[in-house]
C-alpha positions as YAML, in Angstrom:
chain: A
units: angstrom
residues:
- id: 1
  name: MET
  ca: [-20.77, 4.03, -0.80]
- id: 2
  name: PRO
  ca: [-18.60, 5.67, 1.85]
- id: 3
  name: SER
  ca: [-16.91, 3.15, 4.18]
- id: 4
  name: SER
  ca: [-18.93, 2.49, 7.28]
- id: 5
  name: SER
  ca: [-15.78, 2.48, 9.33]
- id: 6
  name: ARG
  ca: [-15.59, 5.31, 11.87]
- id: 7
  name: LEU
  ca: [-11.95, 5.52, 11.13]
- id: 8
  name: ALA
  ca: [-12.85, 7.01, 7.71]
- id: 9
  name: ARG
  ca: [-14.85, 9.75, 9.49]
- id: 10
  name: LEU
  ca: [-12.19, 10.74, 11.99]
- id: 11
  name: GLY
  ca: [-11.15, 14.38, 11.44]
- id: 12
  name: VAL
  ca: [-7.48, 13.78, 11.03]
- id: 13
  name: VAL
  ca: [-6.85, 16.82, 8.91]
- id: 14
  name: THR
  ca: [-5.94, 20.36, 9.92]
- id: 15
  name: ALA
  ca: [-9.05, 22.48, 10.31]
- id: 16
  name: VAL
  ca: [-9.15, 26.28, 10.57]
- id: 17
  name: GLY
  ca: [-12.81, 27.07, 10.56]
- id: 18
  name: LEU
  ca: [-15.22, 30.00, 10.88]
- id: 19
  name: THR
  ca: [-18.67, 28.82, 11.74]
- id: 20
  name: THR
  ca: [-21.99, 30.82, 12.06]
- id: 21
  name: LEU
  ca: [-24.78, 28.78, 13.42]
- id: 22
  name: ALA
  ca: [-28.19, 29.53, 14.68]
- id: 23
  name: ASN
  ca: [-29.22, 27.56, 17.77]
- id: 24
  name: PRO
  ca: [-30.19, 24.11, 16.37]
- id: 25
  name: SER
  ca: [-31.76, 23.06, 19.65]
- id: 26
  name: ALA
  ca: [-34.85, 25.10, 18.95]
- id: 27
  name: ALA
  ca: [-35.94, 22.59, 16.22]
- id: 28
  name: GLN
  ca: [-35.38, 19.74, 18.67]
- id: 29
  name: GLN
  ca: [-37.68, 21.53, 21.22]
- id: 30
  name: GLY
  ca: [-40.59, 21.74, 18.85]
- id: 31
  name: ASP
  ca: [-40.00, 25.17, 17.23]
- id: 32
  name: ARG
  ca: [-41.89, 25.11, 13.88]
- id: 33
  name: SER
  ca: [-39.57, 27.62, 12.22]
- id: 34
  name: TRP
  ca: [-36.70, 26.78, 9.84]
- id: 35
  name: ILE
  ca: [-33.18, 27.72, 11.12]
- id: 36
  name: PRO
  ca: [-30.39, 28.38, 8.56]
- id: 37
  name: ALA
  ca: [-26.83, 27.49, 9.24]
- id: 38
  name: ALA
  ca: [-23.45, 28.15, 7.59]
- id: 39
  name: ARG
  ca: [-19.83, 27.06, 8.02]
- id: 40
  name: LEU
  ca: [-16.71, 28.24, 6.39]
- id: 41
  name: GLN
  ca: [-13.69, 26.01, 6.90]
- id: 42
  name: ALA
  ca: [-10.19, 25.66, 5.71]
- id: 43
  name: GLU
  ca: [-8.05, 22.53, 6.07]
- id: 44
  name: VAL
  ca: [-4.39, 21.74, 5.47]
- id: 45
  name: ARG
  ca: [-2.98, 18.30, 4.88]
- id: 46
  name: TYR
  ca: [0.54, 16.94, 4.39]
- id: 47
  name: ASN
  ca: [0.58, 13.80, 2.35]
- id: 48
  name: ASP
  ca: [3.86, 11.93, 1.81]
- id: 49
  name: ASN
  ca: [2.50, 9.64, -0.97]
- id: 50
  name: PRO
  ca: [-0.55, 11.14, -2.80]
- id: 51
  name: PHE
  ca: [-0.13, 8.89, -5.91]
- id: 52
  name: LEU
  ca: [0.22, 5.65, -3.77]
- id: 53
  name: LEU
  ca: [3.67, 4.79, -5.26]
- id: 54
  name: THR
  ca: [6.18, 2.18, -4.10]
- id: 55
  name: SER
  ca: [9.29, 3.66, -2.44]
- id: 56
  name: GLY
  ca: [11.27, 2.90, -5.67]
- id: 57
  name: ARG
  ca: [8.82, 4.79, -7.86]
- id: 58
  name: LYS
  ca: [8.74, 7.73, -5.45]
- id: 59
  name: SER
  ca: [12.50, 8.01, -5.93]
- id: 60
  name: ARG
  ca: [12.11, 7.72, -9.73]
- id: 61
  name: LEU
  ca: [9.47, 10.47, -9.77]
- id: 62
  name: ASP
  ca: [11.73, 12.87, -7.81]
- id: 63
  name: ALA
  ca: [14.94, 12.03, -9.74]
- id: 64
  name: GLY
  ca: [13.42, 12.05, -13.30]
- id: 65
  name: SER
  ca: [14.83, 10.28, -16.29]
- id: 66
  name: ALA
  ca: [14.95, 10.73, -20.12]
- id: 67
  name: ALA
  ca: [12.93, 7.48, -20.53]
- id: 68
  name: ASP
  ca: [10.24, 8.56, -18.08]
- id: 69
  name: SER
  ca: [10.04, 12.01, -19.73]
- id: 70
  name: GLN
  ca: [9.65, 10.42, -23.21]
- id: 71
  name: SER
  ca: [7.00, 7.90, -22.11]
- id: 72
  name: GLY
  ca: [4.97, 10.39, -20.00]
- id: 73
  name: ARG
  ca: [5.19, 8.12, -17.02]
- id: 74
  name: PHE
  ca: [5.12, 10.97, -14.47]
- id: 75
  name: ARG
  ca: [3.71, 13.77, -16.59]
- id: 76
  name: ASP
  ca: [1.84, 16.22, -14.35]
- id: 77
  name: MET
  ca: [3.14, 14.35, -11.26]
- id: 78
  name: GLN
  ca: [5.56, 16.97, -10.08]
- id: 79
  name: SER
  ca: [6.23, 15.60, -6.56]
- id: 80
  name: ALA
  ca: [5.99, 12.47, -4.59]
- id: 81
  name: THR
  ca: [4.68, 14.51, -1.62]
- id: 82
  name: ASP
  ca: [2.15, 17.29, -1.34]
- id: 83
  name: VAL
  ca: [0.77, 19.98, 0.96]
- id: 84
  name: ILE
  ca: [-3.04, 20.38, 0.37]
- id: 85
  name: PRO
  ca: [-5.11, 23.40, 1.53]
- id: 86
  name: ILE
  ca: [-8.84, 22.54, 1.42]
- id: 87
  name: PRO
  ca: [-11.25, 25.44, 1.82]
- id: 88
  name: SER
  ca: [-14.90, 24.43, 2.07]
- id: 89
  name: LEU
  ca: [-18.33, 26.01, 2.55]
- id: 90
  name: ARG
  ca: [-21.25, 24.26, 4.15]
- id: 91
  name: LEU
  ca: [-24.80, 25.66, 4.02]
- id: 92
  name: GLY
  ca: [-27.70, 24.06, 5.86]
- id: 93
  name: ILE
  ca: [-31.25, 24.46, 7.16]
- id: 94
  name: ALA
  ca: [-33.02, 22.69, 9.93]
- id: 95
  name: GLY
  ca: [-36.72, 22.53, 10.82]
- id: 96
  name: PRO
  ca: [-39.65, 20.31, 11.48]
- id: 97
  name: GLY
  ca: [-39.86, 17.13, 9.40]
- id: 98
  name: LEU
  ca: [-41.83, 13.95, 9.58]
- id: 99
  name: GLY
  ca: [-44.02, 13.92, 12.77]
- id: 100
  name: GLY
  ca: [-42.65, 17.26, 13.72]
- id: 101
  name: ARG
  ca: [-39.20, 15.82, 14.41]
- id: 102
  name: PRO
  ca: [-36.08, 17.65, 13.33]
- id: 103
  name: LEU
  ca: [-35.06, 17.57, 9.59]
- id: 104
  name: GLU
  ca: [-31.66, 18.83, 8.50]
- id: 105
  name: ILE
  ca: [-30.59, 19.59, 4.95]
- id: 106
  name: GLU
  ca: [-26.95, 20.45, 4.20]
- id: 107
  name: ALA
  ca: [-24.83, 21.07, 1.14]
- id: 108
  name: ASP
  ca: [-21.03, 21.23, 1.15]
- id: 109
  name: VAL
  ca: [-18.53, 22.36, -1.50]
- id: 110
  name: ALA
  ca: [-14.82, 21.73, -1.02]
- id: 111
  name: TYR
  ca: [-11.86, 22.40, -3.14]
- id: 112
  name: GLU
  ca: [-8.44, 20.62, -2.74]
- id: 113
  name: ALA
  ca: [-5.76, 23.11, -3.79]
- id: 114
  name: ASN
  ca: [-2.64, 20.86, -4.05]
- id: 115
  name: LEU
  ca: [0.50, 22.98, -3.87]
- id: 116
  name: GLN
  ca: [3.02, 20.61, -5.45]
- id: 117
  name: ASN
  ca: [0.82, 18.72, -7.86]
- id: 118
  name: ALA
  ca: [-1.52, 21.24, -9.55]
- id: 119
  name: ARG
  ca: [-3.06, 18.62, -11.86]
- id: 120
  name: ARG
  ca: [-4.58, 17.01, -8.81]
- id: 121
  name: ARG
  ca: [-6.66, 20.13, -7.87]
- id: 122
  name: HIS
  ca: [-10.33, 19.34, -7.80]
- id: 123
  name: ALA
  ca: [-13.69, 20.09, -6.26]
- id: 124
  name: GLU
  ca: [-16.11, 17.89, -4.38]
- id: 125
  name: VAL
  ca: [-19.79, 18.51, -3.68]
- id: 126
  name: ALA
  ca: [-21.79, 16.76, -1.03]
- id: 127
  name: VAL
  ca: [-25.60, 16.86, -0.03]
- id: 128
  name: ASP
  ca: [-27.01, 15.35, 3.13]
- id: 129
  name: ILE
  ca: [-30.60, 15.06, 4.24]
- id: 130
  name: GLU
  ca: [-31.16, 13.67, 7.74]
- id: 131
  name: GLN
  ca: [-34.47, 12.94, 9.49]
- id: 132
  name: SER
  ca: [-34.70, 12.41, 13.24]
- id: 133
  name: LEU
  ca: [-36.90, 9.40, 14.25]
- id: 134
  name: ARG
  ca: [-38.25, 7.83, 17.50]
- id: 135
  name: ARG
  ca: [-35.98, 6.34, 20.19]
- id: 136
  name: GLY
  ca: [-32.99, 8.35, 19.05]
- id: 137
  name: GLY
  ca: [-33.16, 7.03, 15.46]
- id: 138
  name: ARG
  ca: [-31.91, 8.89, 12.53]
- id: 139
  name: VAL
  ca: [-32.00, 8.26, 8.75]
- id: 140
  name: ARG
  ca: [-29.54, 10.04, 6.45]
- id: 141
  name: LEU
  ca: [-29.50, 10.19, 2.63]
- id: 142
  name: SER
  ca: [-26.11, 11.32, 1.24]
- id: 143
  name: ALA
  ca: [-24.88, 12.12, -2.29]
- id: 144
  name: ASP
  ca: [-21.16, 12.90, -2.99]
- id: 145
  name: TRP
  ca: [-19.94, 14.09, -6.36]
- id: 146
  name: ARG
  ca: [-16.33, 14.44, -7.53]
- id: 147
  name: PRO
  ca: [-16.59, 15.76, -11.03]
- id: 148
  name: SER
  ca: [-12.98, 15.46, -12.16]
- id: 149
  name: TYR
  ca: [-10.10, 13.73, -10.36]
- id: 150
  name: PHE
  ca: [-6.54, 12.87, -11.63]
- id: 151
  name: HIS
  ca: [-5.47, 9.62, -10.11]
- id: 152
  name: LYS
  ca: [-2.07, 9.11, -11.86]
- id: 153
  name: ASN
  ca: [-0.76, 8.09, -15.28]
- id: 154
  name: TYR
  ca: [-1.51, 4.60, -16.62]
- id: 155
  name: LEU
  ca: [-0.15, 2.75, -19.66]
- id: 156
  name: ALA
  ca: [-2.16, 3.61, -22.74]
- id: 157
  name: ASP
  ca: [-0.02, 2.12, -25.55]
- id: 158
  name: ALA
  ca: [3.51, 1.20, -26.64]
- id: 159
  name: VAL
  ca: [5.55, 1.83, -29.83]
- id: 160
  name: ASP
  ca: [8.43, -0.53, -30.82]
- id: 161
  name: LEU
  ca: [10.64, 2.22, -32.27]
- id: 162
  name: ASN
  ca: [13.71, 0.12, -32.92]
- id: 163
  name: GLY
  ca: [11.69, -2.96, -34.10]
- id: 164
  name: ASP
  ca: [13.44, -5.44, -31.84]
- id: 165
  name: GLY
  ca: [10.15, -6.92, -30.57]
- id: 166
  name: ASP
  ca: [10.87, -5.76, -27.01]
- id: 167
  name: ILE
  ca: [9.35, -2.59, -25.55]
- id: 168
  name: GLY
  ca: [11.82, -0.53, -23.42]
- id: 169
  name: PRO
  ca: [10.80, 2.17, -20.82]
- id: 170
  name: GLU
  ca: [11.15, 4.94, -23.37]
- id: 171
  name: GLU
  ca: [8.81, 3.14, -25.89]
- id: 172
  name: ARG
  ca: [5.88, 3.03, -23.48]
- id: 173
  name: ARG
  ca: [3.18, 5.69, -23.71]
- id: 174
  name: TYR
  ca: [1.35, 6.82, -20.57]
- id: 175
  name: ALA
  ca: [-1.75, 9.00, -20.30]
- id: 176
  name: SER
  ca: [-3.65, 10.62, -17.46]
- id: 177
  name: GLY
  ca: [-6.22, 8.60, -15.60]
- id: 178
  name: THR
  ca: [-9.00, 11.04, -14.86]
- id: 179
  name: SER
  ca: [-12.46, 9.98, -13.44]
- id: 180
  name: ASN
  ca: [-15.89, 11.35, -12.59]
- id: 181
  name: GLU
  ca: [-17.41, 9.81, -9.45]
- id: 182
  name: MET
  ca: [-20.82, 9.74, -7.83]
- id: 183
  name: ASP
  ca: [-21.41, 8.11, -4.51]
- id: 184
  name: LEU
  ca: [-24.95, 7.57, -3.01]
- id: 185
  name: SER
  ca: [-25.75, 6.14, 0.39]
- id: 186
  name: LEU
  ca: [-28.64, 5.64, 2.78]
- id: 187
  name: ARG
  ca: [-27.91, 5.19, 6.50]
- id: 188
  name: TYR
  ca: [-30.17, 4.34, 9.36]
- id: 189
  name: ARG
  ca: [-29.12, 4.64, 13.07]
- id: 190
  name: HIS
  ca: [-31.09, 3.24, 15.91]
- id: 191
  name: ARG
  ca: [-30.54, 3.47, 19.61]
- id: 192
  name: LEU
  ca: [-30.77, 0.03, 21.30]
- id: 193
  name: VAL
  ca: [-29.93, 0.97, 24.88]
- id: 194
  name: LYS
  ca: [-29.90, 4.51, 26.26]
- id: 195
  name: SER
  ca: [-27.12, 5.52, 28.53]
- id: 196
  name: THR
  ca: [-28.39, 6.77, 31.95]
- id: 197
  name: LYS
  ca: [-26.79, 7.47, 35.37]
- id: 198
  name: ARG
  ca: [-27.97, 4.06, 36.63]
- id: 199
  name: ARG
  ca: [-27.03, 2.30, 33.38]
- id: 200
  name: PRO
  ca: [-23.97, 4.04, 32.01]
- id: 201
  name: LEU
  ca: [-23.62, 1.71, 29.00]
- id: 202
  name: GLY
  ca: [-25.43, 2.80, 25.87]
- id: 203
  name: VAL
  ca: [-25.63, 0.98, 22.55]
- id: 204
  name: THR
  ca: [-26.42, 2.26, 19.13]
- id: 205
  name: ALA
  ca: [-26.51, 0.39, 15.92]
- id: 206
  name: ASP
  ca: [-26.42, 1.61, 12.32]
- id: 207
  name: VAL
  ca: [-26.85, 0.06, 8.87]
- id: 208
  name: GLU
  ca: [-26.00, 1.59, 5.48]
- id: 209
  name: VAL
  ca: [-26.51, 0.80, 1.77]
- id: 210
  name: GLY
  ca: [-25.17, 2.53, -1.14]
- id: 211
  name: TYR
  ca: [-23.99, 2.61, -4.74]
- id: 212
  name: LEU
  ca: [-20.75, 4.04, -6.16]
- id: 213
  name: ASP
  ca: [-20.25, 4.88, -9.97]
- id: 214
  name: ARG
  ca: [-16.85, 5.85, -11.21]
- id: 215
  name: ARG
  ca: [-16.32, 6.68, -14.87]
- id: 216
  name: TYR
  ca: [-12.88, 7.20, -16.48]
- id: 217
  name: ASP
  ca: [-12.24, 9.50, -19.38]
- id: 218
  name: ALA
  ca: [-10.73, 8.12, -22.60]
- id: 219
  name: PRO
  ca: [-8.55, 6.18, -23.17]
- id: 220
  name: PHE
  ca: [-9.30, 4.35, -19.99]
- id: 221
  name: ALA
  ca: [-13.05, 3.46, -20.17]
- id: 222
  name: GLY
  ca: [-12.11, -0.06, -19.27]
- id: 223
  name: ARG
  ca: [-11.16, 1.20, -15.75]
- id: 224
  name: SER
  ca: [-14.72, 2.36, -15.14]
- id: 225
  name: ARG
  ca: [-16.59, 0.43, -12.45]
- id: 226
  name: GLY
  ca: [-19.51, 0.65, -10.17]
- id: 227
  name: GLY
  ca: [-21.53, -1.36, -7.79]
- id: 228
  name: PRO
  ca: [-23.51, -1.67, -4.51]
- id: 229
  name: GLY
  ca: [-22.27, -1.74, -0.99]
- id: 230
  name: ALA
  ca: [-23.51, -2.34, 2.54]
- id: 231
  name: GLY
  ca: [-22.19, -1.78, 6.04]
- id: 232
  name: ALA
  ca: [-23.21, -2.16, 9.68]
- id: 233
  name: GLY
  ca: [-21.77, -1.03, 12.92]
- id: 234
  name: LEU
  ca: [-22.28, -0.89, 16.70]
- id: 235
  name: ALA
  ca: [-21.33, 2.00, 19.04]
- id: 236
  name: PHE
  ca: [-20.86, 1.39, 22.81]
- id: 237
  name: GLU
  ca: [-21.21, 4.55, 24.85]
- id: 238
  name: LEU
  ca: [-19.39, 4.28, 28.25]
- id: 239
  name: ASP
  ca: [-20.42, 6.70, 31.03]
- id: 240
  name: ARG
  ca: [-21.37, 9.35, 28.38]
- id: 241
  name: ARG
  ca: [-17.66, 10.17, 27.89]
- id: 242
  name: TRP
  ca: [-16.21, 7.33, 25.74]
- id: 243
  name: VAL
  ca: [-17.53, 5.57, 22.65]
- id: 244
  name: ILE
  ca: [-16.16, 2.34, 21.21]
- id: 245
  name: GLY
  ca: [-17.18, 1.51, 17.63]
- id: 246
  name: LEU
  ca: [-17.14, -1.67, 15.64]
- id: 247
  name: ASP
  ca: [-17.86, -1.67, 11.96]
- id: 248
  name: TYR
  ca: [-17.91, -3.77, 8.79]
- id: 249
  name: ALA
  ca: [-18.53, -2.83, 5.25]
- id: 250
  name: TYR
  ca: [-18.70, -4.77, 1.92]
- id: 251
  name: GLU
  ca: [-18.59, -3.37, -1.58]
- id: 252
  name: SER
  ca: [-18.87, -5.15, -4.96]
- id: 253
  name: PHE
  ca: [-17.42, -3.30, -8.07]
- id: 254
  name: ALA
  ca: [-18.17, -4.66, -11.49]
- id: 255
  name: GLY
  ca: [-16.33, -3.67, -14.58]
- id: 256
  name: ASP
  ca: [-16.67, -4.75, -18.16]
- id: 257
  name: PRO
  ca: [-13.67, -6.73, -19.48]
- id: 258
  name: ALA
  ca: [-11.89, -4.47, -22.03]
- id: 259
  name: GLN
  ca: [-9.01, -4.68, -24.53]
- id: 260
  name: GLU
  ca: [-5.93, -2.94, -23.17]
- id: 261
  name: VAL
  ca: [-2.24, -2.72, -23.86]
- id: 262
  name: LEU
  ca: [0.12, -4.62, -21.46]
- id: 263
  name: ILE
  ca: [3.77, -5.36, -21.64]
- id: 264
  name: LEU
  ca: [4.18, -9.16, -21.34]
- id: 265
  name: ASN
  ca: [6.83, -11.77, -21.40]
- id: 266
  name: GLU
  ca: [5.97, -14.12, -24.20]
- id: 267
  name: ASN
  ca: [7.90, -16.95, -22.70]
- id: 268
  name: ASP
  ca: [5.45, -17.05, -19.76]
- id: 269
  name: PHE
  ca: [2.48, -17.80, -22.18]
- id: 270
  name: GLY
  ca: [3.99, -19.27, -25.28]
- id: 271
  name: GLU
  ca: [2.20, -16.70, -27.28]
- id: 272
  name: ASP
  ca: [3.36, -14.35, -30.07]
- id: 273
  name: PHE
  ca: [1.66, -11.20, -28.78]
- id: 274
  name: ASN
  ca: [3.45, -8.80, -31.15]
- id: 275
  name: GLY
  ca: [3.07, -10.74, -34.35]
- id: 276
  name: ASN
  ca: [6.77, -11.09, -35.18]
- id: 277
  name: LEU
  ca: [6.70, -14.93, -35.54]
- id: 278
  name: SER
  ca: [8.57, -15.43, -32.29]
- id: 279
  name: THR
  ca: [7.46, -16.34, -28.76]
- id: 280
  name: SER
  ca: [10.55, -15.33, -26.95]
- id: 281
  name: ASP
  ca: [10.28, -11.57, -26.47]
- id: 282
  name: ASP
  ca: [10.67, -10.66, -22.88]
- id: 283
  name: SER
  ca: [8.70, -7.32, -23.10]
- id: 284
  name: ALA
  ca: [6.24, -7.61, -25.85]
- id: 285
  name: ARG
  ca: [3.36, -5.20, -26.67]
- id: 286
  name: ALA
  ca: [0.21, -7.27, -26.08]
- id: 287
  name: VAL
  ca: [-3.47, -6.35, -26.64]
- id: 288
  name: VAL
  ca: [-5.42, -8.48, -24.21]
- id: 289
  name: LEU
  ca: [-8.65, -8.58, -22.16]
- id: 290
  name: VAL
  ca: [-8.40, -7.06, -18.67]
- id: 291
  name: ASP
  ca: [-11.04, -7.21, -16.02]
- id: 292
  name: ARG
  ca: [-10.88, -5.05, -12.93]
- id: 293
  name: SER
  ca: [-14.00, -6.31, -11.09]
- id: 294
  name: ARG
  ca: [-13.50, -6.91, -7.40]
- id: 295
  name: ALA
  ca: [-15.04, -7.32, -3.93]
- id: 296
  name: GLU
  ca: [-13.91, -5.26, -0.87]
- id: 297
  name: HIS
  ca: [-14.34, -6.04, 2.83]
- id: 298
  name: GLU
  ca: [-13.45, -3.53, 5.52]
- id: 299
  name: PHE
  ca: [-13.33, -4.01, 9.29]
- id: 300
  name: GLY
  ca: [-13.02, -1.04, 11.68]
- id: 301
  name: LEU
  ca: [-12.41, -0.39, 15.37]
- id: 302
  name: SER
  ca: [-12.51, 3.06, 16.95]
- id: 303
  name: VAL
  ca: [-12.34, 4.74, 20.31]
- id: 304
  name: GLN
  ca: [-13.16, 8.28, 21.15]
- id: 305
  name: GLY
  ca: [-13.55, 10.09, 24.41]
- id: 306
  name: GLU
  ca: [-12.81, 13.10, 26.67]
- id: 307
  name: LEU
  ca: [-9.54, 13.81, 28.30]
- id: 308
  name: GLY
  ca: [-10.64, 16.25, 30.93]
- id: 309
  name: LYS
  ca: [-12.96, 19.14, 30.10]
- id: 310
  name: ALA
  ca: [-10.84, 20.73, 27.34]
- id: 311
  name: ALA
  ca: [-9.57, 17.79, 25.24]
- id: 312
  name: THR
  ca: [-11.01, 14.95, 23.22]
- id: 313
  name: ILE
  ca: [-9.17, 12.08, 21.47]
- id: 314
  name: GLN
  ca: [-10.13, 9.77, 18.62]
- id: 315
  name: VAL
  ca: [-8.17, 6.65, 17.61]
- id: 316
  name: GLY
  ca: [-9.10, 4.13, 14.97]
- id: 317
  name: TYR
  ca: [-7.89, 1.08, 13.09]
- id: 318
  name: ALA
  ca: [-9.26, -0.33, 9.82]
- id: 319
  name: ARG
  ca: [-8.28, -3.31, 7.67]
- id: 320
  name: ARG
  ca: [-9.43, -3.61, 4.03]
- id: 321
  name: LEU
  ca: [-9.30, -6.71, 1.89]
- id: 322
  name: ARG
  ca: [-9.67, -6.59, -1.91]
- id: 323
  name: ASN
  ca: [-10.27, -9.71, -3.90]
- id: 324
  name: PHE
  ca: [-10.17, -9.42, -7.75]
- id: 325
  name: SER
  ca: [-12.33, -11.81, -9.89]
- id: 326
  name: SER
  ca: [-10.65, -11.64, -13.26]
- id: 327
  name: SER
  ca: [-10.54, -14.93, -15.25]
- id: 328
  name: GLU
  ca: [-8.82, -13.52, -18.30]
- id: 329
  name: PRO
  ca: [-5.86, -15.70, -19.16]
- id: 330
  name: PHE
  ca: [-3.45, -12.85, -19.98]
- id: 331
  name: ASP
  ca: [-4.59, -10.47, -17.35]
- id: 332
  name: VAL
  ca: [-1.44, -10.37, -15.16]
- id: 333
  name: VAL
  ca: [-2.58, -7.19, -13.44]
- id: 334
  name: ASN
  ca: [-5.75, -8.59, -11.80]
- id: 335
  name: ARG
  ca: [-6.08, -12.37, -12.21]
- id: 336
  name: ASP
  ca: [-5.86, -13.92, -8.68]
- id: 337
  name: ARG
  ca: [-4.92, -10.58, -7.31]
- id: 338
  name: ARG
  ca: [-5.42, -9.85, -3.56]
- id: 339
  name: ASP
  ca: [-4.65, -6.51, -1.74]
- id: 340
  name: VAL
  ca: [-4.60, -6.00, 2.02]
- id: 341
  name: ARG
  ca: [-4.48, -2.47, 3.55]
- id: 342
  name: SER
  ca: [-4.13, -1.45, 7.20]
- id: 343
  name: GLU
  ca: [-4.74, 2.01, 8.41]
- id: 344
  name: LEU
  ca: [-4.29, 3.73, 11.75]
- id: 345
  name: ALA
  ca: [-5.60, 7.23, 12.53]
- id: 346
  name: ALA
  ca: [-5.66, 9.58, 15.59]
- id: 347
  name: GLU
  ca: [-6.79, 13.03, 16.39]
- id: 348
  name: LEU
  ca: [-6.45, 15.17, 19.49]
- id: 349
  name: ASP
  ca: [-8.62, 18.20, 19.91]
- id: 350
  name: LEU
  ca: [-7.76, 20.81, 22.48]
- id: 351
  name: ARG
  ca: [-10.15, 23.69, 23.35]
- id: 352
  name: LEU
  ca: [-7.96, 26.74, 23.95]
- id: 353
  name: ALA
  ca: [-10.81, 29.19, 24.54]
- id: 354
  name: SER
  ca: [-14.50, 29.51, 23.96]
- id: 355
  name: GLY
  ca: [-15.00, 28.48, 20.36]
- id: 356
  name: LEU
  ca: [-11.28, 28.10, 19.61]
- id: 357
  name: HIS
  ca: [-9.77, 24.65, 19.22]
- id: 358
  name: LEU
  ca: [-6.34, 23.20, 18.28]
- id: 359
  name: ALA
  ca: [-6.47, 20.00, 16.30]
- id: 360
  name: LEU
  ca: [-3.47, 17.67, 15.89]
- id: 361
  name: GLY
  ca: [-3.91, 14.61, 13.74]
- id: 362
  name: ALA
  ca: [-2.08, 11.68, 11.98]
- id: 363
  name: ARG
  ca: [-2.88, 8.88, 9.68]
- id: 364
  name: ARG
  ca: [-0.78, 5.98, 8.37]
- id: 365
  name: ALA
  ca: [-1.72, 3.44, 5.81]
- id: 366
  name: ALA
  ca: [0.15, 0.44, 4.45]
- id: 367
  name: GLN
  ca: [-0.94, -1.85, 1.59]
- id: 368
  name: GLY
  ca: [0.49, -5.15, 0.53]
- id: 369
  name: THR
  ca: [-0.42, -7.13, -2.57]
- id: 370
  name: ASN
  ca: [0.45, -10.48, -4.07]
- id: 371
  name: ARG
  ca: [1.62, -8.78, -7.25]
- id: 372
  name: ALA
  ca: [5.40, -8.50, -7.74]
- id: 373
  name: GLY
  ca: [6.42, -5.03, -8.93]
- id: 374
  name: ASP
  ca: [4.15, -3.66, -11.64]
- id: 375
  name: PRO
  ca: [3.08, -6.52, -13.85]
- id: 376
  name: GLY
  ca: [2.10, -5.38, -17.32]
- id: 377
  name: ALA
  ca: [3.85, -2.06, -16.74]
- id: 378
  name: THR
  ca: [0.44, -0.36, -16.33]
- id: 379
  name: GLY
  ca: [1.23, 1.88, -13.38]
- id: 380
  name: GLU
  ca: [-1.17, 0.04, -11.14]
- id: 381
  name: VAL
  ca: [-1.38, 0.37, -7.33]
- id: 382
  name: ALA
  ca: [1.04, -2.03, -5.68]
- id: 383
  name: ASP
  ca: [2.69, -2.18, -2.21]
- id: 384
  name: TYR
  ca: [2.82, 1.26, -0.66]
- id: 385
  name: THR
  ca: [2.82, 3.23, 2.56]
- id: 386
  name: ARG
  ca: [1.19, 6.64, 3.11]
- id: 387
  name: TYR
  ca: [1.37, 9.11, 5.96]
- id: 388
  name: VAL
  ca: [-0.89, 12.07, 6.39]
- id: 389
  name: ALA
  ca: [-0.18, 14.68, 9.14]
- id: 390
  name: SER
  ca: [-2.13, 17.71, 10.26]
- id: 391
  name: ALA
  ca: [-2.21, 20.47, 12.74]
- id: 392
  name: GLY
  ca: [-4.37, 23.60, 12.90]
- id: 393
  name: LEU
  ca: [-6.97, 25.76, 14.53]
- id: 394
  name: ARG
  ca: [-10.83, 25.73, 14.36]
- id: 395
  name: TYR
  ca: [-12.93, 28.57, 15.63]
- id: 396
  name: ARG
  ca: [-16.66, 28.58, 16.04]
- id: 397
  name: PHE
  ca: [-18.98, 31.44, 16.95]
...
């Protein structure tokens, strides 16, 4: 399910949009007709670490080496940074729903056209159905589909070419990790306290449940995972100009333990992984069970408000904790693993003229793990920092 954190919903990307909307207020005023809507938008992002690499691996990717070329470690990963134009089209219709209250149905198609890393180009499709309820309540059903997405290259196998029992960098074999993902969620929002002139503090609560299913193409079926999630949040409206949000989300992803190739030090386990009658090889090819099941907790805090009549600002902070539950004895990648990620985002929106806006945004994330380097030589996510910047125009008419 999408994170309940409002940080994840901040518009911290460049947006250059052309929007054609019929007046939606008619449906809210009891008009029985259905009103179509359309929006054409283009976004541009700069991402300084799209593959979530450590600083050392970013340098290796840009420098290149004969060993990495032979192993396929960075195949189709042309650059450690990227500029990403994202055109999208949203179509919708609004009209009377349950009890005559407004019902909105929207469909969105977006395409990420990475300029430096063409293998990462992909489409995303989203459908949202939202029904208005009494007391300012709303219920929204969402479905998001990402049919094909290239994450990075992961270790698929190893070949001991010189027969010395140890696997060198050039003897590893990496393959592309590509997935198909479906994300479903149901969200309910309820107004607890309405903001008025006499009582400027308003309070809104929301709860969300969902299910995510991510399936990897061969040879990485063992990386597939899915599971339920739930979240809740409170929004405090101050004098109708500022909103403070507090959020929490929990997700549980289960994966089936699968046999995979890792590069292990036999001395650490006293095992002859490669079958050469020795238990002293430092980098042996080992076929062992790996389990990527995990639980995630995310906490979010956000503030958004008006800076005069022509400017709005949004700032948010989120902290995500991942706890992996693998109990497989040789699973050095996930056994007792814990990841902690902090993310800070901000956006400034300036209205330059009627319907014309300038948006400036930034997002910075940093993750730390209790893994040292890349255990098992799999190419897993480790410690990283990522910065995303944006600037652009948006026009509505």
